[in-house]
Structures are given as C-alpha cells and as structure tokens.
N, C-alpha and C positions, 0 to 999 in steps of 0.2 A: 657836302660830301662826307664830312665827319659824322654828321647826324645819320646818314644812311648806313654807316658801318656799326651803329649801336645795335644792341639786342632788341628784339621785338618788344620786350617788356619796357626797356628804357625808352624806345621810340614812342610807344603808346603813352607813357607818362609825359614825355615832352610835348607830344601833340595835344594831349588833353589839358595840360597846364597852360598851354598857349591858346586854349579854346579853339583849336583848329579842328572843328567838327568835320569839315569837308575832307580833310586829309585822312582822318580816321575812317570815315565811310569809304573812301577810295581804297585804302589798304584792305579793309574787310571785303569789299567787292572783288578785288583782285585775288585775295586768298580763297574765297568761296569758289570763284571761277576755276582756279588752279586745282582745288581739292575735289570739288564735285562736278566741275564742268557746267555750272549753272550760272546764268546771268541774272542777278537779282534786280537789275534796273537801278534807277537813281535813288528811289526811296527805300533805303535799307531797313528802316523801322517797319514799314509796311510788309516787307518780305520776311522779316524775322518775327512778326507779331504773333502768328499762329503757332510757332514752335516747331513746325515740321522741318525747316531747314536746320535748326539747332540740333534736333534729334538725328538728322542725317549726318551732320558733322561728327557727332560723338560716335555714331555707329561706323563711320568711315575710319575714324582713328582706332576704335576698339570695337570690332564686330560683335553685335549682340549686347552692347552696353545698355541700350534702351530697347527692351524686347517688345514693348507695346507703343505704337505710334498711331495717333488719330489722324488719318489723312484728310486733308482739306476740311478742317473743322469749321463749322459755322457758329456753334454755340460758344459762349464765353468760357464756360467751365471746361470744355474740351481743349480749347487753346491753353487755358491755365494748366491743365494736366500735362500737356506736351512740354511747356516751359519748366514745370516742376520736375518732370522726368529728366530733362537736360541738366538742371542744377544738381539733382541727386547723383547723376552719373559723373559730373565734374568733381563732386565732393568725395564720392566713395571709390571711383575707379581711377580718375586722373589725379587724385590726392591734392586737390586744390584747397587752400585754406579758406574758411568762410569769409575772411575779409576781402578776398579777391572775387567773390561772387556778388551777384546783384539780386534784388528782390523781384519776384514775378511781376509785381505791379509797376516796377520801374520800366518794364518793357511793354506790358499790355496797355497801361495807361499813359505811357510816354513821360513819366515823371522825372526819370534820371537816366537819359540815354547815354551820357558820357560814361557812367558806371557800367552800362551794358557793353559798350564798345571796348572798354578796358578789359572786361572779363573775356570777351571773344579774342582779343589780341593775346591775352595770357594763355588761352586754350591753344591758339596757333603756335605760340612759342613752345608750349609743352609738347604739342604734336611733333614739332621738328626735333626737339631734344630727345624725346622718349621713343617715338615711333618712326622718325625719319620722314614725316609727311611734309607737304609743302607749307611755306609760310608766306605772309604778304610782302616781305622784304628780303633782299639778299643779305641776311645777317651773317656775321662772321661765324666761322666754324668753331665748335667747342675745342678747348685745348686738351681734352681728354676723350678717351673712347668709352661710350656707354656699354654696359653689358648687354649681350644679346638675349633680351627677355623672351623673344618668341621661341628660342631653342630650349628654354627652361620648361620643366614639367609644371611648375606652379610658381607663384609669386611669394617668396618667403619673406619673413620679417627682416632678415639680414639684408636682403636685396633692397627692400623698401627703405630701410635706414640708410644704406649706402647711397641710394638714389637721392634721398633728401639732403644728405651731407654734400654730395657733388653739386646739386642744384643751389644750395645755400652758398657754397664757396664761389660758384660762378656768378651768382647774383651780387655777392660782396665785391668781387673783382670788377664787375660791370658798374656797380655804384661808385666805386673808387675812381674808375675811369671817367664816369660822368661828372663826378664832383671836380676832378682835376680839370677836365675840359671846360666846365662852367666857370671855375675860378680864373682859367686863362682867358676865356672869351668875355667874361663880364667885368664890370667895374663897380665902383661903390654906388653909383646912381642906380644901376640895375639891381644891386643888392637891396637898396632901400625900397625900390619899386616891388621887388619880390616879397619883401617883408610886409609891405602894405597889402599886396594881393593875398598873401597867406592869412593876414588878419581878416581880410574880407571873406576869404574862403571859410576860415574858422567860424566867423559870424554867420555865414550862410549855413554851415553845417549845424551850428547851434539852433538856428531858426528851423531848419529842417527837422532836427531832433524834437524840438518843441512841437512842431506841427504833427510829427508822427506820434508823439505822446498824446497830444490832444485827440488825434484820430483814433488811437488805440483806446483811450478812455471812452470816446464816443461809441466805438464798436462794442466795448464791454457793456456800456449802458444799454445799447440796442439789444445786445444778447440777453441782458438781464430782463429787459421789458418783454422780449420775445419768449423767454423761458417762463416768466410769470403768466403771460397770456396762454402759453402752451399748457401750463399746469392747470389754469382755470378751465381751459377747454377739455383737458383730460378729465378733471373732476366732473364737469357737466356731462361728458360722454359716459363716464362710469355710472353716474346717477341715472342717466337715461337707460343705460344697459340694464341696471338693476330693476328699474321700473318695468322695462320690457320683459325681463326674465320673470318678474312677479306676475305680470299679466299672462305670459305664456303658461306659467305654472297653474294659475287659476283656471285658464282655459282648458288646460290638460286635465285638471281635476274634474271640471264640469263635464268634459267629454267622457271621462272614465265613469262618472256617475250615470250619465245617460246611457252609456254602453252597458253598464251593470243592470240598470232598470230594464233596458231592452232585452238583455239576456235572460233576466228573471221572467219577463213576460213570455219569451219564447219557450223557456223551460216549463212554465206553468201550462202553456198551450199544449206542448208536447206531452206533458204528464197527463193532462185531461184526455188527449187523443189516445195515449197508451192505455189508460184505464178503460176508456170506451171500447177500444179494440179488444182488451182483455175480457171485458164483460160480454161483448159479442161472441168472442171465441168460446167462452164458457157456455153461453146459451146454445151456440151451435153444437158443441160437444155433447151437451145434455140432450139436445134434440136428436142428434145422431145416436146417442146411447139408447134413448127410448125406442127409436125406430129399430135399432139393432136388436134390442130385447124383444120387441113385438115380433120382428121377423123370426127370431130364434124360437119364440113361443109357438108361432104358427107352424114353423118347420117341425118342431117337436110333436105338436098335435097331429100334423099330417103324417109324420113317420109312425107315430103310435097307431093311427088309424090304418095305415097301410100294413103295418105288422099284424094287426088284428085281422084285417081282411085276408092277408096271406095265410095266417094260421088257420082261419076258417076254411079257406080253400084247401089247404093241406089236410085238414080233418075230414072234409067231405071226400077228398080224393082217397084217403086211407079207408074210409068206410066203404066207398064204392069198390076199391080194390079188394077189401076183405070179403065183401058180398060176392064179387065175381069169383074170388078164389074159393069161397064156400060152395057156390053153385058149381064151379068146375070140379071141386072135390066130390060133390054129390054125384055129378055126371060121371066122373071117373069111377066112383064106387059102383054106380049102376052098370056102367060098361064092363067093369071088371067082373061084376056078379054075372052078367050075361055072358061074358067071355068065358068065365069059368064053367058055366053050364054048357056052353058050346064046345069048350075044350074037352070037357068030359066025354062028349060025343065023338070028338075027332081023335085022330091018331096022335101018338106021342111026337112024331116028327112035326106035324102041323101045329101041335101045341107049342112046340119050341119056336116054330116060325112066327106064330102069333105073338108069342111072348116077345120075340125080337121086334116084330112090327109094333106091338104095343109100346115097347121101350122107345122104339124110334119115334112113334107118334107122340109119346110123352115128352121126349126130348124136343121134338119140333114145336109142340105146344108150349113147352117151357120157354123155348127160344123166341116163339111168337109173342108169348105174354111179356117176356123180358123186353123184346123189341118194342112192343106197344107201350110198355111202361116207360122205356127210354124215350120213345117218341113223344109221349105225353109230357114226360119230365122236361125234354128239350123244348117243346112248344111252350110249356109253362114258363120255363126259364127265359125263352125269347120274349114272350109276352111281358114277363116281369122286367126284363131289361129294357124293352121298348117303353114300358110305362115309366121305368126309372129314368130313361133317356129323355122322355117327354117332360118328366118332372124337373130333371136337371136343366133342360132347355128353358122351361118356364122360370126356374129360379135364376138362371143366367140372364134371361130377358128382363126379369124384374130387377136383378142387380144392376144390369146395364142401364135400365131406366132410372133406377135410383141414383147411379153414378152420374148419368146425364143431368138429372135434376140438380144433384149436388154441385156438378160443375157449373151449371147455369147459375145456381145460387152464388157460388164462389165468384164467378165472373161478374155477376151483378155487384157483389160486395166489393170486388177488386176495382171495378169501374167507379163505384161510389167513393171508395177510399182514394183512388187516384184523383178523382175530381176534387175531393176535399184537400188532398195534398197539393194539387195544382193551385187551388184557391189560396191555401196557406202560403205557398211559395210566392205566388203573385203579390199577395199582401205584404209579405216580408220584403220582396224585391222593391215594391213601391215605397215601403218605409225606409229601406236602405238608400234608395235613390233620393228620397226627400232629405234624409240626414246628410248624404254626400253633397247634395246641392246646397244645403244650408252651410255645411262646413266649407265648401268651395267658395261660396259668396263671402263668408267671413274671412277666409284665408286671402282671397283676392283683395278684400277691403283692407286687411292688415298690411298686405304687401304694397298696395297702392299708397297707404298712409306712410309706410316706412320709406318707400321710394321718394315720395314728396318731401319727407323730412330730410332724407340723405341729400336729395338734390338741393333743397333749401340750404342745408349746412354747407354743401360744396360751393354753392353760389356765394354764400356769405364768406367762406374761407377764401375763395378766389378774389372776391372784392377786397377783403382785408389784405391779401398778398399784393394785389394790384396797387392798392393805396400805399402799402409799405414800400413796394418797389419804386413807385412814383416819388414818394418822399425821399427815399435813399438817392434816387437819380437826381432829384432836385438839389439835395444837399451836396451831392458830388459835383454837380455843375456849378453851384455857388462856390464850393471849395476851389474848383479849378479856376473859376473867374477871379477869385480872391488871389490865388497863387499867380495867375497871369498878371493881375494889376501890381502885385508885389514885385514880380520879376521885371515888369516894365519900369516901375519906380527905381528898382535896384540898378537896372541898366542905365536909366537916365542919370542916376546919381553917380555911377561909375564914369559915364561919359563926361559929366560936369567936372568930376574930380580930375579926370585925365586932362581935360582942357585947362583946368586951373593949374595943374602941375606943369603943363607945357608952357603956359604963360609965365609961370614963375621961373622956369628954366631959361626961357627967352629973355626975361628981365635980368636974370643973373648974368647971362652971356653979354 
C-alpha cells in the first residue's frame, strides 16, 4: 500500500529495478485507456511500435505538439519518423531531460523495452503535474499549486525555470521518502543483494555501451564504404555524361554541316532559277519591245499614208470647188450681162424688182452652195470618222489578239514555272523526309541505347542495394542472435548465482 502512494516516477523505478515488466505494462495499459479510451491489448510493445499511439498521447497532453503523424504506417522509416516526432516533442515541449528518453531503436527493434516503459511513465507523471491529465496510479497530490499555464499568453523563461525548480524539489522530497522507506523496509542482506545487482546492472550497461560503440563503428564503416562506392558511381556517371555530351555535340555539328550544305544547294538552285527567270523576262521584254516598235512603225506609216490620201482628197475637192465657183461666176457674169441688156429695155421699177430677184437668187445660190459644201464636208467627215473607227477597231482587234497571245504565252510560262516549282518542292520534300527519317532512326537508336544503359544501371543498382540490404539484415539477425545468447547466458548465470546465494543463506541459518 505504501508503494501505491509513491509518485509515478518512483513507482516506475521500483517496478523496473525489480524487473517487474508485467506490472509496468499493466500500468501503461491502464493509463492509455484512461487518457485515450483505447485498449492496446496484452502486447504493449506491438501497440506502441508504429509510434501512432505515442504521438496521440503527446497531442492529447499538448494539442498540436506533433503536427504530422503517419497513420497506420507499414514502412519502417515511417514508423521511425513517428517515434522520432514523439521524442522531439517530449524533449522540446514537455522539457524532459535526454537521460529520461529512449532511443528509437529501443522500441522498433525491442532492444531496451524497460527504458521505453520508464519514459512513458515519466510522461504520464509530467502530464498529471503540468496539465492535470490522467496517470496510471492514484499518486499523491502535489504539496503546492502549479501555475495556470493555459491562462498565460505564452510560456516565459521565468515560468519554465519556476516549473523546473518545483519539479526538482518534489523529486528530491520523493527520493528522500523512498530512501527512508527503503532503509526501514530493508536489511543488511537486501543491501548486499542490491549492491550485487547494481554491479551486474553496471556490467550490463558497460557491455551495452561496448556493443553500441561496436555497432556505431560498424555503421561508420558501412557509411564510409557506401560513400566511396557512391563517389565511384558518381565519377563513372559524370564520365559517361561527358562522353554523351561530346557525342551529342559531334552529332549536332554534323547535322549543322549537313543543313548548311543542303541550304547552299537550295540557294544555288534558287539562284539558277532566278537567273533563268531573269533571262526569260529580258527576252520576253525584248520581244515585246520589238513587236511594239514594229506596230508603232506600221501605225506611223498607215497614218502618214492616210494623211497623204486625205490631203490629196482635200486638194481635189478644193480644185473642184474652185472650178465650180469659176463656172458659176462666169454664168453669173453672163446672166448679169443679159440681165443688164434686158433691164435696159424694161422699166425702172422692173429693173429694181429684177435686181431684188437677182439678189434673192444669188443669196439662194450662195446658201445652196454653202449647204452643198456643208453636206459634202459632213459626208467627208462621216466617211473619215467611219474609216478612222474601222481603223481603231482593227487596231483594237489586233491589240486584243496580241494581248490574248501574250496571255497565252504567259499562262504557258506560268504553267511551266509552276511545274518546275512543284518538282523542286517535291524533290526538297523528299530530301527533307529522307533526312528526318534518318535523324528519327538515329534518335530512336540513341534513345533505345540510353534506355538500355539506364535500365541496366538501375538493375545493377537494385541488385547492389538488395545485396546490401540482405547483408545488413543478415548481420542484424546475427547480432540479435548473439545478444539473445548473451542474454540467456546472463539469465542462466543470474539464476545460478541466486541459487548459490540461497544455498549459502540456508547453510548459514
């Protein structure tokens, strides 16, 4: 009953010093059930191994202490990450000293479960003292009142120091009570037995330290070997990368040379076609100029001939008009002479009337002659216009005929040029397709070789990793087997020693 009234830390130490593993597991099961409402079953180690329950405990005591929890992890490194997050929260948030913590391998590999249970019992005690959470035993209440940390805006250095001082004083008082109770309950025989067990524990700790040191050296050696192998692989990879870059550079230069040669060929062909087209254009212009000059010459000759004919017609018309006018003048003179003779015979009034009639007749004759001249001139003008219209129509017809012939010539030339252009484009397209096909085949070949090389390297790397993991697993199993044999030998030795001491005590009695 006195043991039940001890603090959780003192109870855990007493339980572990007496190797009462079942009692510690029972306390932890009860505490987890009270705190989380979770039944972890009989195998506490299996329930705590993945670290999820540990992170839930810390988050229940201090919400958000472990922000990232890997739920139901199956991979070993995920489990290790949960356990490490729990240990970091205990150290940085619960202010637990490193000596009260355990190593992640102590839990995952089951090397030192008593140390794990001791850490959990310490966490339970801190949860009751600091946060008022449930603990696995009905421990005595603290003789002082803790400050209300949840009402504070933040955790100051003064508050942390004060908390540490109060915890240290409480631990000192509890240790003094434990020591006094032990001195009252124990005798000199148990004192000697305790000293022998302490020596055995120190020996066990020394052996564990030596084993840890050997394991650390072995890990360092493995790390060194792995680093050397990694450096060699890195050098080989860099060398291969340089060779690949050189090959790619050479291939690029070759492609550039081929493209340059192909471009020069295309430019040469285009230059020849341009020169040929320029020559054809010059010949066509020369031919058109000659035809134009010939047409202009013929037009000038025709105009000169027409002008001469028109001048000749005008000359004939003037001569005929002069002749008619001369005849008319002679006729008029004869009539005047006859009229004068007749007028002499007639009266003065009649003479005047005749004069008027003669004037009237002269006017009419003049108007008639003028009208005839106008009609002839109009007819001549119409005939000239009709001839000029016919000549213009003939010129227009010839021009249209020439234009039609020129268009036909140009159409033929355009068709021929289009055919040559299509042939040239088809040839260039075939050349381009051939070049692309060759490049594609080369690129596929390079990619295939690169993929085969990468796959081969990946297979070799996986093989090496598999061999390394098998070797490490084998060494771990051998080490565990060795530790198991040492533990069995140690337990056997302890049992023999215990039997020997009991015989000695019986003999003394």
